C-alpha positions in Angstrom: 18.3 6.0 22.2 17.4 5.0 18.7 19.9 3.3 16.4 17.8 3.4 13.3 16.4 6.9 12.5 13.6 5.5 10.2 10.2 5.2 11.9 8.6 1.8 12.3 5.1 1.0 11.1 4.0 1.1 14.7 5.5 4.6 15.2 3.7 5.9 12.1 0.4 4.4 13.1 0.7 5.9 16.6 1.4 9.3 15.1 -1.6 9.1 12.7 -3.8 8.1 15.7 -2.5 11.0 17.7 -3.3 13.4 14.9 -6.7 11.8 14.5 -7.5 12.1 18.2 -9.0 15.5 17.5 -10.1 14.9 14.0 -8.0 15.8 10.9 -8.4 15.7 7.1 -6.0 13.6 5.0 -3.7 16.5 4.2 -3.1 17.4 7.9 -2.4 13.8 8.7 0.0 13.5 5.8 1.9 16.7 6.6 1.9 16.4 10.4 3.0 12.8 10.2 5.6 13.7 7.6 4.5 11.1 5.0 4.2 10.9 1.3 0.7 10.7 -0.2 1.1 7.0 -1.1 2.3 6.2 2.4 -0.6 8.1 3.9 -3.2 6.3 1.7 -1.7 2.9 2.6 -1.8 3.5 6.4 -5.1 5.3 6.3 -6.7 2.4 4.4 -5.3 0.0 7.0 -6.4 2.1 10.0 -10.0 2.6 8.7 -10.4 -1.0 7.6 -9.3 -2.2 11.1 -11.7 0.3 12.8 -8.9 2.5 14.4 -9.9 5.6 12.4 -13.3 6.6 11.1 -13.8 9.0 8.2 -16.6 11.5 8.7 -17.8 13.4 5.6 -17.8 17.1 6.4 -18.6 18.3 2.9 -18.2 17.2 -0.6 -15.6 15.7 -1.0 -14.1 16.7 2.4 -13.6 13.9 5.0 -12.3 14.3 8.5 -10.7 11.3 10.2 -11.2 10.7 13.9 -9.6 8.1 16.1 -12.2 5.6 17.3 -12.3 4.3 20.9 -10.5 1.2 19.6 -7.9 3.5 18.0 -7.4 5.5 21.2 -7.0 2.2 23.1 -4.3 1.1 20.6 -2.5 4.4 20.9 -2.4 4.1 24.7 -1.0 0.6 24.4 1.6 1.7 21.9 2.6 4.6 24.0 2.9 2.4 27.1 5.0 -0.1 25.2 7.3 2.6 23.8 7.7 4.2 27.2 8.6 0.9 28.9 11.2 0.1 26.4 12.6 3.6 26.2 11.9 3.9 22.4 10.6 7.4 22.4 13.0 10.2 21.6 13.0 12.8 24.3 
């Protein structure tokens, strides 16, 4: 059960990695993760700089973001942690 309804940074990162697992453009990540443009840019910058997401140019100026192996490993770790501590809403 969650006391605070706001998402943590870790939950937002996990959601972005989940969306990026099959590849997604910025707008899909932003809308599916329910974030503002500025939030999405901040997290996207962090995730790409750390090697968790990789941007692939699919046209000009289209870029699709994919979770890297490192990103998928992080997602699996986050999911495991959240499950153990009962932090996911079911």
